[in-house]
C-alpha positions, -999 to 999 in steps of 0.1 A, spaced: -137 90 153 -97 99 132 -75 108 152 -54 137 139 -17 147 148 -8 177 158 26 172 157 33 206 179 25 230 167 11 266 174 -30 268 174 -39 231 169 -27 226 127 -26 198 117 -1 183 97 -11 158 69 13 129 72 26 104 32 13 73 37 23 50 8 0 19 2 -5 -6 -19 -33 -20 -30 -43 -51 -53 -61 -81 -60 -71 -108 -88 -112 -115 -70 -139 -104 -97 -134 -69 -115 -99 -62 -105 -99 -24 -131 -127 -21 -111 -123 -32 -73 -85 -9 -85 -110 23 -86 -136 15 -61 -106 18 -35 -89 47 -43 -122 64 -44 -128 55 -8 -100 62 2 -98 96 -5 -131 96 7 -119 86 38 -79 81 47 -68 115 31 -67 128 -8 -45 102 -32 -10 132 -43 2 99 -65 -5 72 -84 20 43 -95 7 26 -132 -10 -2 -125 15 -38 -127 -1 -71 -134 13 -96 -107 20 -130 -107 5 -148 -71 31 -144 -41 34 -175 -15 -2 -194 -38 4 -203 -73 -31 -219 -77 -45 -191 -85 -53 -161 -108 -28 -126 -120 -33 -98 -91 -35 -63 -104 -12 -41 -81 -10 1 -77 10 19 -51 -8 52 -35 17 82 -18 -14 94 1 -18 126 23 -34 124 54 -38 141 87 -46 105 101 -28 86 132 -9 46 117 -33 30 135 -70 52 120 -51 46 86 -54 10 91 -89 8 111 -100 24 72 -79 4 51 -98 -23 70 -127 -5 68 -126 -7 28 -113 -40 22 -146 -53 44 -173 -31 22 -156 -45 -6 -163 -80 5 -128 -91 17 -130 -128 31 -101 -126 49 -94 -170 42 -52 -170 53 -20 -159 43 -19 -153 4 -53 -165 -8 -72 -148 -40 -90 -115 -25 -113 -86 -41 -87 -56 -31 -63 -59 2 -46 -26 14 -14 -26 28 3 0 45 39 3 32 51 39 50 38 61 71 61 92 70 95 75 78 85 62 107 95 24 125 60 9 141 62 -21 161 28 -23 171 4 -58 187 -5 -61 148 8 -28 130 41 -33 115 58 -3 89 74 0 77 53 -38 57 78 -72 73 86 -81 37 85 -51 11 123 -64 1 112 -93 -11 87 -85 -31 93 -72 -64 53 -66 -68 53 -38 -40 88 -23 -54 88 -19 -91 55 5 -84 70 22 -53 107 27 -76 77 48 -98 65 68 -77 98 77 -58 131 57 -59 149 82 -35 128 71 -8 153 58 14 137 26 36 142 38 74 141 2 85 171 -12 56 184 18 52 179 11 16 166 33 -15 136 13 -30 159 18 -58 183 1 -39 161 -24 -26 147 -36 -62 189 -42 -78 191 -63 -45 160 -81 -49 160 -113 -53 119 -124 -68 119 -139 -99 73 -138 -102 69 -110 -131 55 -80 -127 38 -66 -158 29 -26 -169 -4 -25 -178 -4 -1 -210 -28 29 -201 -66 21 -200 
């Protein structure tokens, strides 16, 4: 059962959390997998208020695999961070994700990039995602959605992080499908 956040509001009125998720994969029907992930996120985590374009991106860290499709989603969710993570992992498992180590091919990957403007360092959960500033495949679609978002760890906007990023791997916007 998902934990709800009350934020101390009278009468138990729940507040929606703004969560940015990165979805991506490079195995099977990549486009279909993103579509399924969006449906399952909307059904279990919260409503998708905005979605970036889809980008085809070179694999990061392990070049001996196919290109990824990636997309950033802005989700409004009543769930706490742990429940969002549990739901994301459940969706990955349901969609056939098998964890075989770092930077391996996958049907779907769902990463929590941001949870409101919170900094969370719990056992097994770090938000903001610790490698955002190093990866253009995250920064470019995030920039499309919210270039002025201030990363609470770096205290810089997404625009500033993208401008300083040294990642040279290809990130190409797909034409509308």
